[in-house]
C-alpha positions as CSV (number, residue, x, y, z in Angstrom):
1,M,0.1,-0.2,0.2
2,F,2.9,2.2,0.8
3,T,6.0,1.7,-0.2
4,A,9.3,3.3,2.3
5,T,10.2,6.2,0.0
6,E,6.5,7.2,0.2
7,L,6.5,6.1,4.1
8,I,10.0,7.8,5.3
9,A,9.2,10.9,3.6
10,N,5.8,11.5,5.8
11,I,7.9,11.0,8.8
12,R,10.2,13.7,7.4
13,N,7.8,16.2,6.5
14,Y,6.1,15.8,9.9
15,A,5.9,19.2,11.5
16,L,6.8,18.6,14.9
17,P,4.4,20.8,17.0
18,S,5.7,23.6,18.9
19,I,3.1,24.8,22.1
20,Y,4.8,24.7,25.3
21,P,8.5,26.0,26.3
22,T,11.2,22.8,26.2
23,Q,11.5,23.5,30.2
24,S,7.8,22.4,30.5
25,I,7.5,19.4,28.8
26,W,10.9,18.1,28.9
27,P,12.2,19.0,32.2
28,K,15.9,19.3,33.3
29,H,16.1,16.5,35.5
30,R,13.7,14.1,33.8
31,R,15.5,14.4,30.2
32,S,15.7,11.2,27.9
33,A,15.2,10.0,25.1
34,V,14.6,7.0,23.3
35,M,16.0,6.2,19.4
36,I,14.1,4.7,16.2
37,I,16.3,3.7,14.0
38,L,14.8,2.6,10.4
39,F,15.8,0.6,7.9
40,I,15.1,-1.5,4.6
41,G,14.1,-4.7,5.0
42,N,14.5,-8.1,3.0
43,Y,11.1,-7.0,0.6
44,G,11.5,-3.3,0.5
45,E,9.4,-2.7,3.5
46,L,10.5,-0.3,6.4
47,R,11.4,-2.0,9.3
48,V,12.3,-0.7,12.9
49,L,15.5,-1.7,15.1
50,L,14.4,-2.6,18.7
51,T,16.5,-4.2,21.5
52,K,15.8,-6.4,24.8
53,R,16.8,-5.1,28.6
54,S,19.3,-7.1,29.9
55,R,17.6,-9.3,33.5
56,G,20.1,-7.6,35.4
57,L,18.9,-4.3,35.2
58,R,16.9,-1.9,37.6
59,A,14.0,-0.6,35.3
60,F,12.1,-2.1,33.1
61,S,14.6,-5.3,33.1
62,G,13.7,-7.8,30.2
63,H,11.2,-5.3,28.2
64,V,11.7,-4.7,25.1
65,S,12.9,-1.4,24.0
66,L,14.0,1.1,22.1
67,P,18.0,2.2,22.2
68,G,18.4,5.2,24.5
69,G,18.2,6.6,27.8
70,K,18.4,9.7,30.6
71,A,20.3,12.9,29.9
72,D,23.9,12.7,31.3
73,N,23.4,16.4,32.3
74,F,21.2,19.5,31.1
75,I,23.0,20.8,27.6
76,E,22.4,17.6,25.9
77,S,20.1,17.5,22.7
78,P,17.8,14.6,22.3
79,I,19.8,13.2,19.2
80,E,23.2,13.4,21.6
81,I,21.7,11.3,24.2
82,A,20.2,9.0,21.9
83,R,23.1,8.2,19.7
84,R,25.1,7.8,23.4
85,E,23.3,5.8,24.1
86,S,22.5,3.7,20.8
87,F,26.6,3.5,20.6
88,E,27.2,1.8,24.5
89,E,23.8,-0.3,23.8
90,I,24.1,-1.9,20.9
91,G,27.2,-0.5,19.2
92,L,25.9,1.9,16.7
93,N,29.1,3.8,15.6
94,Y,29.0,7.3,15.1
95,D,28.9,9.0,11.3
96,D,32.9,8.8,10.4
97,D,33.1,5.0,11.4
98,L,29.8,4.6,9.5
99,N,30.7,6.3,6.3
100,I,33.4,4.2,6.1
101,Q,31.5,0.8,5.9
102,G,29.1,2.8,3.4
103,L,26.7,3.2,5.7
104,E,24.5,6.7,7.2
105,L,22.6,7.2,9.5
106,E,20.0,10.4,8.6
107,H,18.3,11.8,11.2
108,L,14.1,11.8,10.1
109,N,12.5,14.0,12.9
110,L,11.6,14.1,16.6
111,L,8.3,13.3,18.4
112,P,6.6,14.7,21.1
113,C,7.7,14.0,24.2
114,Y,6.4,10.5,26.1
115,L,5.7,9.8,29.7
116,S,7.7,6.9,31.1
117,R,5.6,5.3,34.3
118,T,8.7,6.1,36.5
119,F,8.1,9.9,35.3
120,L,10.5,10.4,32.9
121,S,9.8,12.8,29.8
122,V,10.8,10.1,27.0
123,R,12.1,12.3,23.1
124,P,11.8,10.1,20.4
125,V,14.2,10.5,17.5
126,V,13.2,9.3,14.3
127,C,16.6,8.0,12.6
128,F,16.7,5.9,8.7
129,L,20.3,4.1,8.2
130,K,21.2,3.1,5.0
131,N,23.7,2.0,3.1
132,I,24.8,5.2,0.8
133,N,26.1,3.1,-2.1
134,Q,22.0,1.6,-3.0
135,I,19.7,3.7,-4.3
136,D,17.5,1.9,-2.5
137,G,19.6,2.1,1.1
138,K,19.8,-1.3,1.6
139,I,21.5,-3.4,4.1
140,S,23.3,-5.6,3.2
141,N,25.9,-5.8,5.8
142,M,26.1,-4.5,9.8
143,K,27.6,-5.6,13.3
144,F,26.5,-4.8,16.0
145,I,28.4,-5.0,19.7
146,L,25.5,-5.5,22.2
147,N,26.6,-4.7,26.2
148,P,25.5,-7.1,27.5
149,G,25.3,-5.4,31.2
150,E,22.3,-3.3,29.1
151,T,20.8,-5.3,26.4
152,S,21.1,-8.9,26.0
153,S,19.1,-9.2,22.5
154,I,18.5,-7.1,18.8
155,F,15.8,-7.7,16.6
156,S,13.3,-5.8,14.1
157,I,9.7,-5.5,13.1
158,P,8.2,-3.7,10.1
159,L,6.7,-0.4,11.5
160,L,3.5,-1.2,9.7
161,D,2.9,-4.1,11.9
162,L,1.5,-1.8,14.4
163,I,-1.3,-0.4,13.0
164,T,-3.2,-3.5,12.3
165,Q,-6.5,-2.2,10.8
166,I,-4.9,-0.9,7.9
167,N,-2.3,-3.7,7.9
168,S,-4.9,-6.7,9.1
169,S,-3.5,-9.3,6.4
170,N,0.0,-8.1,6.2
171,H,1.7,-8.8,9.7
172,E,4.8,-10.9,11.3
173,Y,3.5,-10.9,15.1
174,I,1.6,-14.5,15.6
175,K,-0.4,-13.2,18.5
176,M,-1.4,-9.3,19.2
177,T,-4.0,-8.2,22.3
178,N,-5.3,-5.4,23.5
179,A,-6.3,-4.4,27.4
180,T,-6.8,-0.5,29.6
181,H,-5.1,-0.1,32.6
182,K,-6.2,2.5,34.8
183,W,-3.6,4.2,35.8
184,G,-4.0,7.0,38.1
185,L,-7.9,7.3,36.9
186,I,-7.5,7.6,33.4
187,P,-8.1,4.2,31.4
188,W,-4.6,3.5,29.1
189,P,-4.6,1.1,26.5
190,I,-2.1,-2.0,26.4
191,Q,-1.3,-3.6,23.6
192,H,0.4,-5.6,23.1
193,Y,2.3,-7.9,19.6
194,F,3.8,-11.2,20.5
195,Y,7.1,-11.9,17.9
196,P,8.8,-15.4,16.8
197,T,12.7,-15.0,18.2
198,I,13.0,-17.6,15.1
199,N,11.5,-14.8,12.3
200,K,11.6,-16.2,8.8
201,H,11.2,-12.6,7.8
202,E,14.2,-11.6,9.4
203,V,17.3,-9.3,8.0
204,S,20.4,-11.6,8.1
205,W,22.9,-9.4,9.5
206,L,20.3,-9.3,12.5
207,E,20.1,-12.9,12.5
208,E,24.5,-13.3,13.4
209,V,24.1,-11.2,17.0
210,V,23.8,-13.6,19.5
211,D,20.9,-13.7,21.4
212,L,21.6,-13.6,25.3
213,S,18.0,-13.3,26.3
214,S,16.5,-15.9,28.6
215,D,12.3,-16.9,27.6
216,E,9.6,-13.8,28.3
217,E,8.0,-14.5,31.9
218,I,4.1,-15.3,30.9
219,Q,1.2,-16.3,33.3
220,D,-1.2,-15.9,30.2
221,N,-1.4,-20.1,29.3
222,D,-2.6,-19.1,25.4
223,I,0.7,-16.7,25.4
224,K,2.8,-19.7,26.9
225,G,1.7,-21.7,24.2
226,L,2.6,-19.8,21.6
227,L,6.5,-18.9,23.4
228,K,6.9,-23.4,23.5
229,K,5.2,-23.7,19.8
230,N,8.2,-21.1,18.4
231,G,11.0,-21.5,20.9
232,G,10.7,-17.9,22.7
233,I,9.2,-15.2,21.8
234,K,9.4,-11.2,21.7
235,D,6.8,-9.2,23.3
236,V,6.6,-5.5,21.8
237,W,4.6,-3.7,24.2
238,G,3.5,-0.4,26.7
239,L,5.1,2.9,25.9
240,T,7.7,1.5,22.9
241,A,4.7,-0.2,20.9
242,R,2.3,3.1,21.7
243,I,5.4,5.5,20.5
244,L,5.6,3.1,17.6
245,Y,1.9,3.0,17.0
246,D,2.0,6.6,16.6
247,L,5.1,6.9,14.4
248,A,3.1,4.6,12.2
249,L,0.0,6.2,11.8
250,V,2.6,10.0,10.8
251,S,4.0,7.8,8.5
252,I,1.0,6.8,6.5
253,K,-0.4,10.6,7.2
254,G,2.5,12.9,7.5
255,S,0.3,15.5,9.3
256,T,-1.5,14.7,12.9
257,K,-3.0,18.1,12.8
258,G,-6.3,18.0,13.1
259,T,-6.9,14.7,13.1
260,F,-5.2,13.2,16.3
261,T,-2.7,13.6,18.6
262,I,0.7,11.9,20.0
263,G,2.4,12.1,22.6
264,N,2.1,13.5,26.4
265,E,3.3,16.7,26.2
266,N,0.0,18.4,27.4
267,L,-0.1,16.2,30.4
268,I,4.0,16.5,31.3
269,Y,3.2,20.2,30.9
270,G,0.4,20.0,33.6
271,L,2.3,17.8,35.7
272,T,5.4,20.7,35.7
273,E,3.5,23.6,35.6
274,F,-0.2,23.1,37.4
275,G,1.1,20.4,39.7
276,G,4.6,20.7,40.6
277,Q,6.0,17.6,39.3
278,M,8.8,16.3,37.6
279,L,11.4,19.5,38.4
280,E,13.6,17.7,40.9
281,N,15.9,13.9,40.2
282,K,14.2,12.7,43.2
283,R,10.4,11.8,42.9
284,S,8.2,13.2,44.7
285,D,6.0,11.1,47.7
286,W,2.5,11.6,45.1
287,E,5.0,10.2,41.7
288,S,6.4,7.6,44.0
289,G,2.9,6.6,44.8
290,M,1.6,6.9,41.5
291,I,4.5,4.4,39.7
292,V,3.3,1.5,42.5
293,D,-0.4,2.4,41.2
294,N,-1.1,3.2,44.8
295,I,-4.9,3.9,44.6
296,N,-5.0,7.0,47.0
297,H,-2.8,8.9,44.1
298,D,-4.2,10.2,40.7
299,F,-3.6,12.6,38.5
300,S,-7.0,14.8,39.0
301,Q,-5.3,15.2,42.6
302,I,-3.2,18.1,41.0
303,L,-4.5,18.5,37.3
304,P,-7.1,21.2,36.1
305,R,-9.9,19.1,35.1
306,Y,-9.7,20.4,31.4
307,I,-6.0,19.4,31.3
308,F,-7.3,15.4,32.9
309,N,-10.5,15.5,30.6
310,K,-8.1,16.7,27.6
311,V,-5.2,13.7,28.4
312,A,-8.2,10.8,29.1
313,K,-9.4,11.8,25.4
314,E,-5.7,12.0,24.1
315,V,-4.4,8.6,25.4
316,K,-7.4,6.9,23.7
317,L,-5.7,4.9,20.3
318,P,-6.6,6.9,17.1
319,N,-9.2,5.3,15.0
320,Q,-6.5,3.7,12.4
321,T,-9.5,3.6,9.7
322,S,-10.6,6.9,9.6
323,I,-7.4,8.8,9.6
324,I,-6.9,7.4,6.2
325,A,-10.1,8.3,5.2
326,E,-9.6,11.7,5.8
């Protein structure tokens, strides 16, 4: 339906909203960034690089994620954070070394900030990794060196897998589930995309990277059956899935103006400017309660009603079919 060239052009042309001051939506003590690395797959499809976090990490251990992390200081830009973390986690070289290999990491765009469950403001940086010697940019050889203290495996999925209403008959996941979880009195949609660890569609240069990850800790019997049948699964869910879901919609639409809102900048603005949260490195008592889902803590306690209502509407998944029709 869409070529990789069209998808990349739409991402490149996306106009990042500029409504609030940076310090209100990307507060200096809670700054983080993730890198969305796109590349061309075996069949000309646009794919995204994902990692699985090491079990030894304190936060989100064993989760599928995008390369990234917190700012080291107050002057690092989102791109600098994402590049540094990608080098540390998966050994993605900087520009000069990439160019020697005939590769280029093109910065396409930024996405609005998202709120993590640990009250970090996460800025996604979207890049396209390409072979500068090929017209289509397809990569035939690439070496990654995983940092076992942070990353246990690396793999990829098609970007458009995330928007199943549009791409329902052509996906690589073996199961997808939808649910909601009420956090802070707001129902948040939770999507899980389960991928086989051994994926016949994977590019060869990622298959060569040794998978150090252990099996998912699954409670659901149906998912346990999929794990056993497929020799392991990778569960793409949570904030990572939502960021990629939104990017997939941007890639087919180009503009989100007047159709749907991505990111959580209205929420983060409300938290910093009205709630007095996310202003220090240490979590406040309210934030600590929210992190552990304490029923005595919720967003309505610190957000003005109009922001609370706006956020409750924004976090719902946009209707993919109606967006395409517009």
